[in-house]
N, C-alpha and C positions, 0 to 999 in steps of 0.2 A: 076634685077641686071644691072648695068651700063655697064660692060664689054661685056656681051653677049646680052643685048637688050631684055631680057625676062621680062615679066611683069605678076605679079599675083595680083589679086584684093582680098583684105581680108575685110570682113564685120564683125564688132564686135557687137554682141548683148548682152543685158543684161537679157535674159529671164530665165536664169537657177536660181533655188531656189525661184522664184517668185510664188505667188498663182494667179490662174486664176480667172476671175470674178465668175465663177461657184463655185469654191472652197470657196471663200469669202462669197457668197450668202448662200452656205450650212452651213458654220460655223455660220453665223448670225441666220439663221433658227433654228439651233440646240440650240443656246444660248437662244433663246426666247422659245423654246419648253421646256428647262430644268429649266427655270427661276422659274416657279411655284413649281417644285419639290425641288429646292434649298431653296425657301422660307419656304416650309413645313419643310424641314430638319432643317432649322435655328430656327424655332419656337419649334421643338421638342427638340432640343439641349438646347435651352433657358429654357424650362421647366424643363429639367433634371438638369441643373446647378442650377436653382432656388431651386429645391427640395433638392439637395445636400447641398447647401449653407444654407438652412433653417435649416437642421439637425445639421450641424457644429456650426451654430450660437447659436442654442438652447443648444446644449451641453456645448459649452464655457460659455454661460450665466449662466446656473445652476451650473457650476463648479467654477464660479467666487467667490472669498472669501466673497464679500459683499452680495452675495445672497444665498450661500451655506447653511448658518445656518438658513435661514428664510424660506427655503422650507423643508417640512417633508421629511424624508428619502424615504418613500414609493413613493411619488410623483417624487422625484429626480430619483429614480430607474426606474420608469415607463418611464420618459423622455429619460434617458440614453439607456435603453433597446430598446425602440421604434426607437430611432435615429440609434442605431447600427443595428437593424433589417432592417431599411430602407436602410442604406448605403450598407449592404449585398445584399439586393434586387436590388439596383441600379447596383451593380457590375455584378449581375447574369442576369440582364435585360437591357443591354446596348442599345438594339434595340427596347425597348417599345415605344409605341405611345405617343404623346403629352398628350392625354386625361388621359392615365394611370398615367403619372407623376404628372398631376394636380389633379387627383383624390386622389393619395397617399398623396400629400401635404395637401388637404382639410381633409382627415382623420387624419393626425397628428395635424392639427390646431384644430380639434374638440376635440382632447384629451389634447393638450397643453394649449389652450386658458383659460379653466377654472382654470387650476393650476396657470397660470401666473396672472390671474385676482385675485385669492386668495392672491397672493404675493403682488400685487398692493394695494389691499384692506387692507392688514396688514401693509402698509406703508413700505414694504421692497424692493421697486423697486429700481434697480440700476440706477445710473446716466446715461442718454442717452436713456432710454426706452427699449423696447423689440428688439430683432433681426429685422433687416429690418427697424428699426427706427420708428415703430408703436407707437403712443402715447397710454397711458393707457386708458382702458375702453371707447370705442366708440370715441375716438378722441377728446374729450373735454379737455381743460385744467383743472387741479386739481380743484375740487370743482364744476365742471359742469357748471360754469357760464362763459360767455364771459368776457375777461379781458379788462379793460380800456373802454374809449368811442371812441375808434378808428373807430368802424364800424358803420353801419347805425342803427337807432333806429326803431323798428317795434312796432306799436301801433295797438291794435285791435279796430275795429270800428263796432258797431252793426247797 
């Protein structure tokens, strides 16, 4: 104060609310520790979503008007029942492991693929192929021959 001649020294520091080096290092170590766990969780959820998507795609494919009449009622019922059963299982098993989801999808594919192959064999395949964009029967274009002369030619030599 100028009138009394008193003097006070004030130092302003900006330490409040900042993280110490130890806190930052601890956070970085924690992040590295949980990275593998997070990756495992991401894969598990990806498998779950893949299975769920597969079921919904199969149901919508067989209920499509272009396909509905070409699949026998018994096969259609099998697909719908298995998809509904799997969706219920998914709802009841939210914490299942990645392997369980993948096994369930393989089981469904084992049931559905022969039915869909019969559909393709009868020429009743919908435009755009199977759910997931899989081409009919083994991935070769219709007729089983490579198209055009665009690719390399392979000759057998004895």
